[in-house]
C-alpha positions, 0 to 999 in steps of 0.5 A: 483535482478531486480524486475522491471518486475514481470509478475507473480504478479497479477494486482489489481482489481479496483472498477471501470475501469481505463485507462491504461495511468493513471496507474503506477506500481513499484516492490520492494524487501522486505527490509525497505530500499526500502521505500526510492525508493517508496517515490521518485517514488511516489513523481514523479508520484504524481507530474506528475498527479498534485495531491494535497499535502494533497492527496499525504500525504494520499497516501504516508502514506497508502503505507508506513504503508501497505508495512512496515507491509508486510516487517515486518510480511509477511515472515518467511524466509530471501529470497528476495520477490517482493512487487508490488505497483500499483497506478491509477489516477481517477478523484476524487480518487487515487487507490492503489494496493499492491500485495505480496507473503507473508503469508496470512493476511487480515489486515481488520480482525485484532482487532480494534485499541484501543487508550491508555488513558495514553500516558506514557502507550501507546504501540509503534506500532499497529496503521498502520492498523488504519491509513490505514482505516482512510485515505482510503474511501474504502479498500479490501483484497483478496488472489489470486493465493497465493498472498495477494492483498490489494486495497485501495481508497484514495479520492482526496482533494484540 
């Protein structure tokens, strides 16, 4: 199934206008193996945009956490679903948009992550939303036309 062109996927709503030449999108299937393709796409795009390694790390981390959450939790069927990732390069930030047709879920309404006092007792998982919040300077969730829209802003660093 070729999901590169998905006219039904709404575009992210950016907090400020971004020139179209500074945007790129990738649509993947809801399979964890697709994260490798996201990684390659992101590395090439960030290289063309001249983004610092620290900013690339932050963008990669939030995309990886958000998309993994969608793949692992958003679907109750075994069908193939598109997930569209859109990035925009602004002078002082990278804008990240993720759109999926999974179950409605606002990650920013989830309970606050509470770190464990004892590493031996710490549960595996449950840190993704905390990491997304920690690495983004702003975040927004919306449900539009039956799709989840996650918008994150990552500040560029040197």
